[in-house]
C-alpha positions in Angstrom: -6.1 41.8 0.8 -4.8 38.3 0.2 -1.3 37.0 -0.5 -1.4 34.2 -3.0 1.0 31.2 -3.3 3.5 31.5 -6.0 4.3 28.4 -8.1 7.9 27.6 -8.4 10.0 25.8 -11.1 9.6 22.9 -12.1 5.8 23.0 -11.4 4.2 21.9 -14.7 1.4 24.5 -14.3 4.0 27.1 -15.2 4.1 25.6 -18.7 0.4 26.1 -19.4 -0.6 28.7 -22.0 -2.9 31.3 -20.5 -6.3 32.1 -21.9 -7.7 35.4 -23.0 -9.7 37.3 -20.4 -13.2 38.1 -21.5 -15.0 39.2 -18.3 -13.8 42.5 -16.6 -15.7 42.4 -13.3 -15.2 42.9 -9.6 -13.8 39.3 -9.3 -11.0 40.3 -11.8 -10.4 43.5 -9.9 -10.0 41.6 -6.6 -7.7 39.1 -8.3 -5.5 42.0 -9.6 -5.4 43.5 -6.1 -4.4 40.1 -4.7 -1.7 39.8 -7.3 -0.3 43.2 -6.4 -0.2 42.3 -2.7 1.5 39.0 -3.5 4.1 40.7 -5.7 4.9 43.4 -3.2 5.1 40.9 -0.3 7.7 38.9 -2.3 9.6 42.0 -3.4 8.9 41.4 -7.1 8.6 43.9 -9.9 6.3 41.7 -12.1 3.9 38.8 -11.7 1.9 36.8 -14.3 -1.4 35.2 -13.3 -0.1 31.7 -14.1 2.6 32.2 -11.4 -0.3 32.1 -8.9 -2.0 29.2 -10.6 -4.5 31.1 -12.9 -4.0 30.5 -16.6 -5.3 33.9 -17.6 -3.6 36.5 -19.8 -3.0 38.9 -16.9 0.2 40.4 -15.7 1.2 43.2 -13.4 4.4 45.2 -13.3 5.7 47.9 -10.9 9.2 49.1 -11.7 11.0 51.1 -9.0 11.5 54.8 -9.8 15.0 55.9 -10.6 15.0 58.8 -8.2 14.3 56.8 -5.0 14.5 53.2 -6.1 11.0 52.6 -4.6 7.9 51.1 -6.1 4.9 53.5 -6.1 1.4 52.0 -6.5 0.5 54.8 -8.9 3.1 53.4 -11.3 1.5 49.9 -11.3 0.7 48.5 -14.7 -2.1 46.1 -14.9 -1.9 44.4 -18.4 -4.6 42.1 -19.6 -4.5 40.3 -23.0 -1.2 41.8 -24.2 -0.2 41.7 -27.8 3.2 42.8 -29.1 3.0 45.5 -31.7 6.8 46.2 -32.1 10.0 44.8 -30.8 13.3 46.5 -31.5 17.0 46.5 -30.6 18.8 43.8 -28.8 19.8 44.0 -25.1 21.1 41.7 -22.4 19.6 42.0 -19.0 20.1 40.2 -15.8 16.8 38.6 -14.9 15.4 36.8 -11.9 11.9 35.4 -11.3 9.7 34.8 -8.3 9.0 31.3 -9.7 12.7 30.6 -10.0 13.9 31.9 -6.6 17.6 32.9 -6.0 18.7 32.4 -9.6 19.8 35.2 -11.9 21.1 35.1 -15.4 21.7 37.5 -18.4 19.0 37.0 -21.0 18.8 38.5 -24.5 15.7 40.6 -25.0 14.4 43.5 -27.0 15.3 47.0 -25.6 12.2 48.6 -27.0 8.7 47.2 -27.3 5.2 48.4 -27.8 2.1 46.4 -26.8 -1.7 46.7 -27.0 -3.6 45.5 -24.0 -6.7 46.0 -21.9 -6.9 47.6 -18.4 -8.9 46.2 -15.5 -12.1 47.8 -17.0 -11.6 46.3 -20.4 -10.4 49.6 -22.0 -8.0 49.3 -24.9 -4.5 50.7 -24.2 -1.2 51.0 -26.0 2.1 51.1 -24.2 5.6 51.9 -25.5 8.4 50.8 -23.2 12.2 50.6 -23.2 14.9 49.3 -20.9 13.9 47.6 -17.7 10.1 48.0 -18.3 10.5 46.5 -21.8 12.4 43.6 -20.4 9.8 43.1 -17.6 7.0 43.1 -20.1 8.7 40.4 -22.3 9.5 38.3 -19.2 5.9 38.4 -18.0 4.4 37.8 -21.4 6.7 34.8 -21.7 5.0 33.4 -18.6 1.6 33.8 -20.3 2.9 31.5 -23.1 4.3 28.9 -20.7 7.9 30.1 -21.2 10.4 30.7 -18.3 13.5 32.9 -18.5 15.7 29.8 -17.9 14.3 28.4 -21.2 16.2 31.2 -23.0 19.6 30.2 -21.6 22.2 28.7 -23.9 22.4 24.9 -23.4 25.5 24.9 -21.2 24.1 27.6 -18.8 20.8 25.8 -18.8 22.6 22.5 -17.7 24.4 24.4 -15.0 21.1 25.8 -13.7 19.5 22.3 -13.7 22.6 21.0 -11.8 22.3 23.8 -9.2 18.6 23.2 -8.8 19.2 19.5 -8.1 21.9 20.4 -5.5 19.4 22.7 -3.7 16.7 20.0 -3.6 19.2 17.2 -2.6 21.9 18.9 -0.6 23.7 15.5 0.2 24.6 15.0 -3.5 
């Protein structure tokens, strides 16, 4: 078990496009396990490999269950080399990000998506998702493409975010 360091905005590595995973071995399995430990330690629901400095098309998601609002390991999704098949219906969702701590904003997303991907063993999978899970998938796939949720903000809200960020870094201003 290892907890990895999470890169935070404006680290330029977060803008890197992730590369396709071709080897599905024990090293990958250990990395996925470490990503899970890291996400849970930081109380996240999703994590992309690039957020821990690895430019690989890997993401994990663990949405809390509605009945108890807890994350169960058996619900963990390990998604490797995802490709969108469909994207439908518009929705606004309040998002946050482990790489942009303590900042939340409403972002326009698709309410329903389907993706093809590979699991940790390289098996082909298809997943249909809606609501929170669909939003989380889009958020994490954006990371794989070097896009952060703050990039999707309208210009005025984006400027407000940049101003708040500067205040946090330079509290005397």
